[in-house]
LOLUMGU-619005 format. One record per residue: x, y, z of N, C-alpha, C, O in turn. Coordinates in steps of 0.2 Angstrom, whole numbers. Atoms other than C-alpha are relative to their C-alpha. Example, Ala and Ser with C-alpha at 12.3 -4.5 7.8 and 13.67 -1.06 7.14 Angstrom:
! LOLUMGU-619005
<site n_east="4" n_north="-6" n_up="0" ca_east="62" ca_north="-22" ca_up="39" c_east="4" c_north="6" c_up="0" o_east="9" o_north="5" o_up="3"/>
<site n_east="-4" n_north="-6" n_up="-1" ca_east="68" ca_north="-5" ca_up="36" c_east="-4" c_north="5" c_up="3" o_east="-1" o_north="11" o_up="4"/>
This chain:
! LOLUMGU-619005
<site n_east="-1" n_north="8" n_up="3" ca_east="-21" ca_north="53" ca_up="-23" c_east="-4" c_north="0" c_up="-6" o_east="-9" o_north="2" o_up="-7"/>
<site n_east="3" n_north="2" n_up="6" ca_east="-25" ca_north="47" ca_up="-39" c_east="-2" c_north="-7" c_up="-1" o_east="2" o_north="-11" o_up="0"/>
<site n_east="2" n_north="7" n_up="1" ca_east="-34" ca_north="31" ca_up="-44" c_east="3" c_north="-2" c_up="-7" o_east="5" o_north="2" o_up="-11"/>
<site n_east="-3" n_north="3" n_up="7" ca_east="-27" ca_north="20" ca_up="-58" c_east="-6" c_north="0" c_up="-5" o_east="-11" o_north="0" o_up="-3"/>
<site n_east="5" n_north="0" n_up="6" ca_east="-36" ca_north="20" ca_up="-75" c_east="-4" c_north="-6" c_up="1" o_east="-2" o_north="-11" o_up="3"/>
<site n_east="5" n_north="6" n_up="0" ca_east="-51" ca_north="9" ca_up="-76" c_east="2" c_north="-5" c_up="-7" o_east="0" o_north="-3" o_up="-12"/>
<site n_east="-1" n_north="5" n_up="5" ca_east="-45" ca_north="-6" ca_up="-86" c_east="1" c_north="-7" c_up="3" o_east="3" o_north="-7" o_up="9"/>
<site n_east="0" n_north="6" n_up="-3" ca_east="-44" ca_north="-24" ca_up="-83" c_east="7" c_north="-2" c_up="3" o_east="12" o_north="-1" o_up="0"/>
<site n_east="-7" n_north="3" n_up="-4" ca_east="-30" ca_north="-32" ca_up="-71" c_east="0" c_north="-7" c_up="0" o_east="-5" o_north="-9" o_up="2"/>
<site n_east="-1" n_north="7" n_up="0" ca_east="-24" ca_north="-49" ca_up="-72" c_east="5" c_north="-2" c_up="4" o_east="11" o_north="-2" o_up="2"/>
<site n_east="-4" n_north="4" n_up="-4" ca_east="-17" ca_north="-58" ca_up="-58" c_east="7" c_north="4" c_up="3" o_east="7" o_north="10" o_up="3"/>
<site n_east="-6" n_north="-2" n_up="-3" ca_east="0" ca_north="-56" ca_up="-50" c_east="5" c_north="5" c_up="-5" o_east="5" o_north="3" o_up="-11"/>
<site n_east="-5" n_north="-4" n_up="4" ca_east="12" ca_north="-42" ca_up="-57" c_east="-4" c_north="5" c_up="-5" o_east="-1" o_north="8" o_up="-9"/>
<site n_east="3" n_north="-4" n_up="6" ca_east="-2" ca_north="-34" ca_up="-68" c_east="0" c_north="7" c_up="1" o_east="-2" o_north="10" o_up="-4"/>
<site n_east="0" n_north="-7" n_up="0" ca_east="-1" ca_north="-17" ca_up="-61" c_east="7" c_north="3" c_up="-2" o_east="8" o_north="9" o_up="-2"/>
<site n_east="-7" n_north="-2" n_up="2" ca_east="18" ca_north="-16" ca_up="-67" c_east="0" c_north="1" c_up="-7" o_east="-4" o_north="-3" o_up="-11"/>
<site n_east="-1" n_north="0" n_up="8" ca_east="23" ca_north="-11" ca_up="-85" c_east="2" c_north="-7" c_up="-2" o_east="4" o_north="-11" o_up="2"/>
<site n_east="-1" n_north="7" n_up="3" ca_east="25" ca_north="-26" ca_up="-96" c_east="8" c_north="-2" c_up="2" o_east="12" o_north="2" o_up="2"/>
<site n_east="-7" n_north="2" n_up="-2" ca_east="40" ca_north="-36" ca_up="-90" c_east="5" c_north="-2" c_up="-7" o_east="2" o_north="-4" o_up="-12"/>
<site n_east="-4" n_north="2" n_up="5" ca_east="55" ca_north="-39" ca_up="-101" c_east="2" c_north="-7" c_up="1" o_east="1" o_north="-10" o_up="6"/>
<site n_east="-1" n_north="8" n_up="0" ca_east="61" ca_north="-57" ca_up="-106" c_east="5" c_north="-1" c_up="6" o_east="3" o_north="-6" o_up="10"/>
<site n_east="-4" n_north="2" n_up="-5" ca_east="75" ca_north="-55" ca_up="-93" c_east="-4" c_north="0" c_up="7" o_east="-2" o_north="-4" o_up="11"/>
<site n_east="3" n_north="0" n_up="-7" ca_east="63" ca_north="-50" ca_up="-79" c_east="-5" c_north="-6" c_up="0" o_east="-6" o_north="-9" o_up="6"/>
<site n_east="3" n_north="6" n_up="0" ca_east="52" ca_north="-64" ca_up="-84" c_east="3" c_north="-6" c_up="2" o_east="1" o_north="-10" o_up="6"/>
<site n_east="-4" n_north="6" n_up="-1" ca_east="66" ca_north="-76" ca_up="-84" c_east="2" c_north="0" c_up="7" o_east="4" o_north="-6" o_up="10"/>
<site n_east="-1" n_north="0" n_up="-7" ca_east="70" ca_north="-71" ca_up="-66" c_east="-6" c_north="-3" c_up="4" o_east="-5" o_north="-6" o_up="9"/>
<site n_east="7" n_north="2" n_up="-3" ca_east="51" ca_north="-74" ca_up="-61" c_east="1" c_north="-8" c_up="-1" o_east="0" o_north="-12" o_up="4"/>
<site n_east="0" n_north="8" n_up="1" ca_east="53" ca_north="-92" ca_up="-69" c_east="6" c_north="-3" c_up="4" o_east="4" o_north="-8" o_up="7"/>
<site n_east="-5" n_north="3" n_up="-4" ca_east="69" ca_north="-95" ca_up="-61" c_east="-2" c_north="-1" c_up="7" o_east="0" o_north="-6" o_up="10"/>
<site n_east="3" n_north="1" n_up="-7" ca_east="61" ca_north="-92" ca_up="-44" c_east="-4" c_north="-5" c_up="1" o_east="-4" o_north="-9" o_up="5"/>
<site n_east="5" n_north="6" n_up="1" ca_east="48" ca_north="-104" ca_up="-49" c_east="4" c_north="-7" c_up="1" o_east="2" o_north="-12" o_up="4"/>
<site n_east="-4" n_north="6" n_up="1" ca_east="61" ca_north="-117" ca_up="-53" c_east="4" c_north="-1" c_up="6" o_east="5" o_north="-7" o_up="8"/>
<site n_east="-3" n_north="1" n_up="-7" ca_east="70" ca_north="-113" ca_up="-36" c_east="-4" c_north="-2" c_up="5" o_east="-2" o_north="-5" o_up="10"/>
<site n_east="5" n_north="3" n_up="-5" ca_east="55" ca_north="-117" ca_up="-27" c_east="-3" c_north="-7" c_up="-1" o_east="-6" o_north="-10" o_up="4"/>
<site n_east="2" n_north="6" n_up="1" ca_east="53" ca_north="-133" ca_up="-35" c_east="-7" c_north="0" c_up="-4" o_east="-10" o_north="-6" o_up="-4"/>
<site n_east="6" n_north="0" n_up="4" ca_east="37" ca_north="-128" ca_up="-45" c_east="0" c_north="-2" c_up="-7" o_east="6" o_north="-2" o_up="-10"/>
<site n_east="1" n_north="3" n_up="7" ca_east="32" ca_north="-136" ca_up="-62" c_east="-3" c_north="6" c_up="-3" o_east="-9" o_north="7" o_up="-2"/>
<site n_east="3" n_north="-5" n_up="4" ca_east="30" ca_north="-122" ca_up="-75" c_east="-4" c_north="-3" c_up="-6" o_east="-3" o_north="-9" o_up="-8"/>
<site n_east="4" n_north="1" n_up="6" ca_east="17" ca_north="-122" ca_up="-88" c_east="-2" c_north="6" c_up="-3" o_east="-2" o_north="12" o_up="0"/>
<site n_east="2" n_north="-6" n_up="4" ca_east="11" ca_north="-110" ca_up="-102" c_east="-7" c_north="-1" c_up="-1" o_east="-9" o_north="-7" o_up="-4"/>
<site n_east="7" n_north="0" n_up="2" ca_east="-7" ca_north="-106" ca_up="-104" c_east="-2" c_north="6" c_up="-4" o_east="1" o_north="11" o_up="-4"/>
<site n_east="3" n_north="-5" n_up="3" ca_east="-17" ca_north="-95" ca_up="-115" c_east="-8" c_north="1" c_up="0" o_east="-11" o_north="-4" o_up="0"/>
<site n_east="8" n_north="-1" n_up="1" ca_east="-35" ca_north="-87" ca_up="-117" c_east="-1" c_north="6" c_up="-4" o_east="3" o_north="11" o_up="-4"/>
<site n_east="1" n_north="-5" n_up="4" ca_east="-41" ca_north="-76" ca_up="-130" c_east="-3" c_north="6" c_up="3" o_east="-1" o_north="12" o_up="2"/>
<site n_east="4" n_north="-5" n_up="-4" ca_east="-53" ca_north="-66" ca_up="-119" c_east="-1" c_north="-1" c_up="7" o_east="-7" o_north="-3" o_up="8"/>
<site n_east="1" n_north="2" n_up="-7" ca_east="-50" ca_north="-69" ca_up="-101" c_east="-5" c_north="5" c_up="4" o_east="-5" o_north="11" o_up="2"/>
<site n_east="5" n_north="-4" n_up="-5" ca_east="-63" ca_north="-63" ca_up="-88" c_east="2" c_north="-2" c_up="7" o_east="5" o_north="-7" o_up="8"/>
<site n_east="-2" n_north="1" n_up="-7" ca_east="-60" ca_north="-61" ca_up="-69" c_east="-2" c_north="-7" c_up="2" o_east="2" o_north="-11" o_up="6"/>
<site n_east="3" n_north="6" n_up="-3" ca_east="-71" ca_north="-76" ca_up="-66" c_east="3" c_north="-7" c_up="-4" o_east="1" o_north="-12" o_up="-2"/>
<site n_east="-3" n_north="5" n_up="3" ca_east="-61" ca_north="-87" ca_up="-78" c_east="6" c_north="-4" c_up="3" o_east="11" o_north="-1" o_up="3"/>
<site n_east="-6" n_north="3" n_up="-4" ca_east="-50" ca_north="-99" ca_up="-68" c_east="3" c_north="-5" c_up="-4" o_east="8" o_north="-8" o_up="-2"/>
<site n_east="-3" n_north="5" n_up="4" ca_east="-47" ca_north="-111" ca_up="-82" c_east="2" c_north="2" c_up="-6" o_east="-2" o_north="5" o_up="-10"/>
<site n_east="-3" n_north="-3" n_up="6" ca_east="-36" ca_north="-106" ca_up="-96" c_east="2" c_north="-7" c_up="-4" o_east="3" o_north="-12" o_up="-1"/>
<site n_east="-2" n_north="6" n_up="4" ca_east="-31" ca_north="-118" ca_up="-111" c_east="8" c_north="-1" c_up="1" o_east="12" o_north="4" o_up="0"/>
<site n_east="-6" n_north="2" n_up="-2" ca_east="-15" ca_north="-127" ca_up="-107" c_east="4" c_north="0" c_up="-7" o_east="1" o_north="-4" o_up="-11"/>
<site n_east="-4" n_north="1" n_up="5" ca_east="-1" ca_north="-125" ca_up="-120" c_east="4" c_north="-6" c_up="1" o_east="8" o_north="-6" o_up="6"/>
<site n_east="-3" n_north="6" n_up="-1" ca_east="6" ca_north="-142" ca_up="-122" c_east="-1" c_north="-3" c_up="7" o_east="-6" o_north="-2" o_up="10"/>
<site n_east="0" n_north="3" n_up="-7" ca_east="9" ca_north="-152" ca_up="-106" c_east="4" c_north="4" c_up="5" o_east="8" o_north="8" o_up="2"/>
<site n_east="-5" n_north="-4" n_up="-5" ca_east="17" ca_north="-144" ca_up="-90" c_east="7" c_north="-2" c_up="-2" o_east="8" o_north="-8" o_up="-4"/>
<site n_east="-7" n_north="2" n_up="1" ca_east="36" ca_north="-143" ca_up="-92" c_east="4" c_north="-3" c_up="5" o_east="8" o_north="0" o_up="8"/>
<site n_east="-3" n_north="4" n_up="-6" ca_east="41" ca_north="-157" ca_up="-80" c_east="7" c_north="0" c_up="0" o_east="11" o_north="1" o_up="5"/>
<site n_east="-7" n_north="1" n_up="0" ca_east="58" ca_north="-159" ca_up="-86" c_east="5" c_north="7" c_up="-1" o_east="11" o_north="6" o_up="-2"/>
<site n_east="-4" n_north="-7" n_up="1" ca_east="63" ca_north="-140" ca_up="-88" c_east="5" c_north="1" c_up="5" o_east="4" o_north="0" o_up="11"/>
<site n_east="-6" n_north="-2" n_up="-4" ca_east="80" ca_north="-135" ca_up="-81" c_east="2" c_north="7" c_up="0" o_east="5" o_north="9" o_up="5"/>
<site n_east="-2" n_north="-8" n_up="0" ca_east="81" ca_north="-116" ca_up="-86" c_east="-6" c_north="4" c_up="-2" o_east="-11" o_north="1" o_up="-5"/>
<site n_east="5" n_north="-5" n_up="2" ca_east="70" ca_north="-101" ca_up="-88" c_east="-1" c_north="0" c_up="-8" o_east="-6" o_north="0" o_up="-11"/>
<site n_east="-1" n_north="-1" n_up="7" ca_east="76" ca_north="-100" ca_up="-107" c_east="-5" c_north="-6" c_up="-3" o_east="-9" o_north="-4" o_up="-8"/>
<site n_east="3" n_north="5" n_up="3" ca_east="67" ca_north="-117" ca_up="-111" c_east="-8" c_north="2" c_up="1" o_east="-12" o_north="0" o_up="-3"/>
<site n_east="6" n_north="-2" n_up="-1" ca_east="50" ca_north="-110" ca_up="-103" c_east="-1" c_north="7" c_up="-5" o_east="-6" o_north="7" o_up="-8"/>
<site n_east="1" n_north="-6" n_up="5" ca_east="53" ca_north="-93" ca_up="-114" c_east="-1" c_north="-3" c_up="-6" o_east="-5" o_north="0" o_up="-10"/>
<site n_east="1" n_north="3" n_up="6" ca_east="55" ca_north="-103" ca_up="-129" c_east="-8" c_north="-3" c_up="-1" o_east="-11" o_north="-1" o_up="-6"/>
<site n_east="7" n_north="2" n_up="0" ca_east="38" ca_north="-111" ca_up="-126" c_east="-5" c_north="6" c_up="0" o_east="-10" o_north="5" o_up="-4"/>
<site n_east="4" n_north="-6" n_up="0" ca_east="30" ca_north="-94" ca_up="-123" c_east="1" c_north="3" c_up="-7" o_east="-5" o_north="4" o_up="-10"/>
<site n_east="0" n_north="-3" n_up="8" ca_east="37" ca_north="-88" ca_up="-140" c_east="-4" c_north="-4" c_up="-5" o_east="-7" o_north="-2" o_up="-9"/>
<site n_east="4" n_north="4" n_up="4" ca_east="30" ca_north="-103" ca_up="-148" c_east="-8" c_north="1" c_up="0" o_east="-11" o_north="2" o_up="-5"/>
<site n_east="7" n_north="-2" n_up="-1" ca_east="13" ca_north="-100" ca_up="-140" c_east="-2" c_north="6" c_up="-4" o_east="-6" o_north="6" o_up="-8"/>
<site n_east="2" n_north="-7" n_up="2" ca_east="14" ca_north="-82" ca_up="-144" c_east="-1" c_north="0" c_up="-8" o_east="-5" o_north="3" o_up="-11"/>
<site n_east="1" n_north="0" n_up="8" ca_east="17" ca_north="-85" ca_up="-163" c_east="-6" c_north="-4" c_up="-2" o_east="-8" o_north="-3" o_up="-8"/>
<site n_east="6" n_north="5" n_up="3" ca_east="3" ca_north="-98" ca_up="-165" c_east="-7" c_north="4" c_up="3" o_east="-12" o_north="4" o_up="-1"/>
<site n_east="6" n_north="-3" n_up="-2" ca_east="-9" ca_north="-88" ca_up="-154" c_east="1" c_north="8" c_up="3" o_east="0" o_north="10" o_up="8"/>
<site n_east="-1" n_north="-6" n_up="-1" ca_east="-5" ca_north="-70" ca_up="-156" c_east="-5" c_north="5" c_up="3" o_east="-4" o_north="10" o_up="6"/>
<site n_east="6" n_north="-3" n_up="-2" ca_east="-22" ca_north="-64" ca_up="-152" c_east="-3" c_north="-2" c_up="7" o_east="-8" o_north="0" o_up="10"/>
<site n_east="2" n_north="2" n_up="-6" ca_east="-22" ca_north="-72" ca_up="-135" c_east="4" c_north="3" c_up="6" o_east="10" o_north="5" o_up="5"/>
<site n_east="-3" n_north="-1" n_up="-6" ca_east="-17" ca_north="-68" ca_up="-117" c_east="4" c_north="-6" c_up="1" o_east="2" o_north="-11" o_up="1"/>
<site n_east="-4" n_north="6" n_up="-2" ca_east="-2" ca_north="-79" ca_up="-112" c_east="2" c_north="1" c_up="7" o_east="5" o_north="7" o_up="9"/>
<site n_east="-2" n_north="0" n_up="-7" ca_east="2" ca_north="-83" ca_up="-94" c_east="5" c_north="-6" c_up="1" o_east="5" o_north="-11" o_up="-2"/>
<site n_east="-4" n_north="6" n_up="-3" ca_east="15" ca_north="-94" ca_up="-85" c_east="-2" c_north="-1" c_up="7" o_east="-3" o_north="3" o_up="11"/>
<site n_east="3" n_north="3" n_up="-6" ca_east="9" ca_north="-105" ca_up="-71" c_east="5" c_north="-4" c_up="3" o_east="8" o_north="-9" o_up="0"/>
<site n_east="-4" n_north="4" n_up="-4" ca_east="19" ca_north="-113" ca_up="-57" c_east="-4" c_north="-5" c_up="4" o_east="-8" o_north="-3" o_up="9"/>
<site n_east="3" n_north="5" n_up="-4" ca_east="12" ca_north="-129" ca_up="-50" c_east="4" c_north="-4" c_up="5" o_east="10" o_north="-6" o_up="4"/>
<site n_east="-3" n_north="4" n_up="-6" ca_east="16" ca_north="-138" ca_up="-33" c_east="-1" c_north="-7" c_up="0" o_east="-7" o_north="-8" o_up="1"/>
<site n_east="1" n_north="8" n_up="1" ca_east="17" ca_north="-157" ca_up="-36" c_east="-1" c_north="-2" c_up="8" o_east="-4" o_north="-8" o_up="8"/>
<site n_east="2" n_north="3" n_up="-6" ca_east="16" ca_north="-159" ca_up="-17" c_east="-7" c_north="2" c_up="2" o_east="-10" o_north="-2" o_up="4"/>
<site n_east="7" n_north="-2" n_up="-2" ca_east="1" ca_north="-148" ca_up="-13" c_east="-5" c_north="-1" c_up="-5" o_east="-11" o_north="0" o_up="-4"/>
<site n_east="5" n_north="1" n_up="5" ca_east="-7" ca_north="-152" ca_up="-30" c_east="-4" c_north="6" c_up="-1" o_east="-10" o_north="5" o_up="-2"/>
<site n_east="3" n_north="-7" n_up="2" ca_east="-11" ca_north="-134" ca_up="-34" c_east="4" c_north="5" c_up="-3" o_east="11" o_north="4" o_up="-3"/>
<site n_east="-4" n_north="-5" n_up="4" ca_east="-6" ca_north="-119" ca_up="-44" c_east="2" c_north="5" c_up="6" o_east="-2" o_north="7" o_up="11"/>
<site n_east="-3" n_north="-4" n_up="-5" ca_east="5" ca_north="-108" ca_up="-33" c_east="2" c_north="7" c_up="-2" o_east="1" o_north="12" o_up="2"/>
<site n_east="-2" n_north="-7" n_up="2" ca_east="10" ca_north="-93" ca_up="-44" c_east="-3" c_north="0" c_up="-8" o_east="-3" o_north="-5" o_up="-11"/>
<site n_east="1" n_north="-1" n_up="7" ca_east="4" ca_north="-86" ca_up="-61" c_east="1" c_north="7" c_up="-2" o_east="1" o_north="11" o_up="3"/>
<site n_east="0" n_north="-7" n_up="3" ca_east="7" ca_north="-71" ca_up="-71" c_east="0" c_north="1" c_up="-7" o_east="3" o_north="-4" o_up="-10"/>
<site n_east="0" n_north="-2" n_up="7" ca_east="4" ca_north="-63" ca_up="-88" c_east="7" c_north="2" c_up="-3" o_east="10" o_north="6" o_up="0"/>
<site n_east="-6" n_north="-2" n_up="3" ca_east="18" ca_north="-63" ca_up="-99" c_east="0" c_north="3" c_up="-7" o_east="5" o_north="5" o_up="-11"/>
<site n_east="1" n_north="-3" n_up="6" ca_east="10" ca_north="-57" ca_up="-115" c_east="-8" c_north="2" c_up="-1" o_east="-12" o_north="-2" o_up="1"/>
<site n_east="7" n_north="-2" n_up="1" ca_east="-6" ca_north="-47" ca_up="-119" c_east="0" c_north="2" c_up="-7" o_east="5" o_north="5" o_up="-10"/>
<site n_east="1" n_north="-1" n_up="7" ca_east="-12" ca_north="-45" ca_up="-137" c_east="-1" c_north="8" c_up="-1" o_east="-3" o_north="11" o_up="3"/>
<site n_east="1" n_north="-7" n_up="2" ca_east="-12" ca_north="-28" ca_up="-146" c_east="-7" c_north="2" c_up="1" o_east="-12" o_north="-1" o_up="-1"/>
<site n_east="7" n_north="-2" n_up="-1" ca_east="-27" ca_north="-18" ca_up="-140" c_east="-3" c_north="-3" c_up="6" o_east="-6" o_north="1" o_up="10"/>
<site n_east="3" n_north="3" n_up="-6" ca_east="-31" ca_north="-30" ca_up="-126" c_east="-8" c_north="-1" c_up="0" o_east="-11" o_north="1" o_up="-5"/>
<site n_east="7" n_north="1" n_up="-1" ca_east="-48" ca_north="-35" ca_up="-120" c_east="-3" c_north="6" c_up="4" o_east="0" o_north="8" o_up="9"/>
<site n_east="3" n_north="-6" n_up="-4" ca_east="-59" ca_north="-20" ca_up="-113" c_east="-7" c_north="-3" c_up="3" o_east="-11" o_north="-6" o_up="-1"/>
<site n_east="6" n_north="3" n_up="-3" ca_east="-74" ca_north="-24" ca_up="-101" c_east="-5" c_north="7" c_up="0" o_east="-10" o_north="6" o_up="3"/>
């Protein structure tokens, strides 16, 4: 058995290869189907103990399709290309974050 290379891992799905836009869209559709409110967040150099990232605009309360969220991710990426970007799903009943996953890692990434 072989261990994985020593490199930082970030949240859900971080052990998989980078997701395609189609795969990200399916994850976002799952969020929407569950009634979660998506939001886009970014952080230049996240550390495992960082629980709070910078919110890109307001949560997307009125979003109806994954494509709308992907458009926001692209906008955020064009403005903050040196930052990690994640999509978060909030549950408005439980008042908490239910899911989050990285959708973009900058070239080179952060090493600890």
